[in-house]
FIKOLZA-1660 file (N, C-alpha, C; in steps of 0.1 Angstrom, whole numbers, plus 5000, padded with zeros to 4 digits):
% residues 53
   i   px   py   pz ch aa at
   1 4895 2340 7071  A  X  N
   1 4883 2346 7060  A  X CA
   1 4871 2353 7073  A  X  C
   2 4870 2346 7081  A  X  N
   2 4856 2351 7088  A  X CA
   2 4862 2361 7096  A  X  C
   3 4875 2366 7102  A  X  N
   3 4877 2378 7108  A  X CA
   3 4877 2385 7100  A  X  C
   4 4884 2391 7080  A  X  N
   4 4876 2400 7072  A  X CA
   4 4858 2401 7071  A  X  C
   5 4853 2390 7070  A  X  N
   5 4837 2390 7074  A  X CA
   5 4830 2397 7087  A  X  C
   6 4836 2396 7094  A  X  N
   6 4834 2402 7109  A  X CA
   6 4836 2415 7112  A  X  C
   7 4849 2421 7105  A  X  N
   7 4857 2433 7101  A  X CA
   7 4844 2437 7092  A  X  C
   8 4843 2437 7082  A  X  N
   8 4835 2440 7070  A  X CA
   8 4820 2443 7076  A  X  C
   9 4816 2434 7081  A  X  N
   9 4800 2437 7085  A  X CA
   9 4800 2447 7100  A  X  C
  10 4807 2447 7107  A  X  N
  10 4814 2459 7118  A  X CA
  10 4812 2474 7110  A  X  C
  11 4817 2470 7100  A  X  N
  11 4822 2485 7094  A  X CA
  11 4806 2491 7087  A  X  C
  12 4798 2482 7081  A  X  N
  12 4788 2482 7072  A  X CA
  12 4776 2491 7086  A  X  C
  13 4780 2480 7098  A  X  N
  13 4768 2486 7109  A  X CA
  13 4770 2498 7107  A  X  C
  14 4787 2498 7115  A  X  N
  14 4785 2514 7119  A  X CA
  14 4782 2527 7110  A  X  C
  15 4785 2522 7100  A  X  N
  15 4784 2532 7087  A  X CA
  15 4766 2534 7087  A  X  C
  16 4760 2529 7086  A  X  N
  16 4746 2523 7086  A  X CA
  16 4741 2531 7097  A  X  C
  17 4744 2531 7104  A  X  N
  17 4739 2533 7119  A  X CA
  17 4742 2552 7120  A  X  C
  18 4753 2554 7115  A  X  N
  18 4759 2567 7117  A  X CA
  18 4747 2578 7107  A  X  C
  19 4745 2566 7095  A  X  N
  19 4735 2572 7087  A  X CA
  19 4720 2573 7087  A  X  C
  20 4718 2571 7099  A  X  N
  20 4702 2567 7109  A  X CA
  20 4703 2578 7115  A  X  C
  21 4714 2578 7122  A  X  N
  21 4713 2592 7136  A  X CA
  21 4714 2603 7129  A  X  C
  22 4717 2606 7117  A  X  N
  22 4720 2614 7106  A  X CA
  22 4707 2618 7104  A  X  C
  23 4698 2613 7100  A  X  N
  23 4685 2610 7097  A  X CA
  23 4673 2617 7103  A  X  C
  24 4680 2605 7119  A  X  N
  24 4668 2616 7134  A  X CA
  24 4667 2627 7135  A  X  C
  25 4683 2634 7133  A  X  N
  25 4687 2645 7142  A  X CA
  25 4678 2657 7121  A  X  C
  26 4679 2649 7114  A  X  N
  26 4671 2660 7101  A  X CA
  26 4659 2656 7102  A  X  C
  27 4652 2649 7114  A  X  N
  27 4637 2652 7116  A  X CA
  27 4630 2640 7107  A  X  C
  28 4638 2629 7100  A  X  N
  28 4634 2618 7091  A  X CA
  28 4633 2609 7100  A  X  C
  29 4625 2610 7114  A  X  N
  29 4621 2596 7115  A  X CA
  29 4617 2583 7115  A  X  C
  30 4608 2587 7105  A  X  N
  30 4600 2573 7097  A  X CA
  30 4614 2564 7088  A  X  C
  31 4622 2576 7083  A  X  N
  31 4632 2570 7074  A  X CA
  31 4645 2563 7082  A  X  C
  32 4651 2572 7091  A  X  N
  32 4655 2566 7104  A  X CA
  32 4660 2552 7107  A  X  C
  33 4639 2549 7113  A  X  N
  33 4639 2535 7117  A  X CA
  33 4642 2526 7107  A  X  C
  34 4638 2529 7096  A  X  N
  34 4637 2521 7083  A  X CA
  34 4650 2517 7079  A  X  C
  35 4663 2524 7080  A  X  N
  35 4679 2522 7078  A  X CA
  35 4682 2517 7088  A  X  C
  36 4678 2517 7103  A  X  N
  36 4682 2511 7113  A  X CA
  36 4680 2498 7115  A  X  C
  37 4666 2491 7106  A  X  N
  37 4662 2478 7103  A  X CA
  37 4667 2472 7096  A  X  C
  38 4676 2478 7085  A  X  N
  38 4679 2475 7070  A  X CA
  38 4694 2471 7085  A  X  C
  39 4697 2480 7090  A  X  N
  39 4713 2477 7096  A  X CA
  39 4712 2467 7104  A  X  C
  40 4699 2465 7113  A  X  N
  40 4705 2453 7116  A  X CA
  40 4705 2440 7113  A  X  C
  41 4694 2443 7100  A  X  N
  41 4695 2430 7087  A  X CA
  41 4708 2426 7084  A  X  C
  42 4719 2435 7079  A  X  N
  42 4729 2436 7075  A  X CA
  42 4738 2430 7086  A  X  C
  43 4736 2430 7101  A  X  N
  43 4741 2422 7111  A  X CA
  43 4735 2411 7116  A  X  C
  44 4726 2404 7110  A  X  N
  44 4722 2393 7114  A  X CA
  44 4719 2385 7106  A  X  C
  45 4719 2386 7090  A  X  N
  45 4720 2381 7077  A  X CA
  45 4731 2375 7073  A  X  C
  46 4748 2382 7078  A  X  N
  46 4760 2371 7077  A  X CA
  46 4761 2359 7086  A  X  C
  47 4752 2358 7096  A  X  N
  47 4751 2346 7106  A  X CA
  47 4744 2336 7098  A  X  C
  48 4732 2340 7093  A  X  N
  48 4729 2327 7083  A  X CA
  48 4734 2325 7070  A  X  C
  49 4743 2329 7064  A  X  N
  49 4747 2325 7056  A  X CA
  49 4765 2318 7052  A  X  C
  50 4772 2325 7062  A  X  N
  50 4786 2328 7064  A  X CA
  50 4787 2317 7073  A  X  C
  51 4785 2319 7082  A  X  N
  51 4788 2315 7098  A  X CA
  51 4781 2301 7105  A  X  C
  52 4772 2298 7094  A  X  N
  52 4758 2289 7103  A  X CA
  52 4767 2270 7096  A  X  C
  53 4770 2274 7085  A  X  N
  53 4777 2261 7078  A  X CA
  53 4790 2250 7082  A  X  C
% end
């Protein structure tokens, strides 16, 4: 089950970072930084909820 969660989190992270890069290319720097921040949160949050217990 942990492997499934890690794979799912990695897929969400890569997809979100790709979206942030596309926003950056469209000169939407504030939006890209916000989406990148959300991607980092999505990467760190499962550690506190699934893997810490």
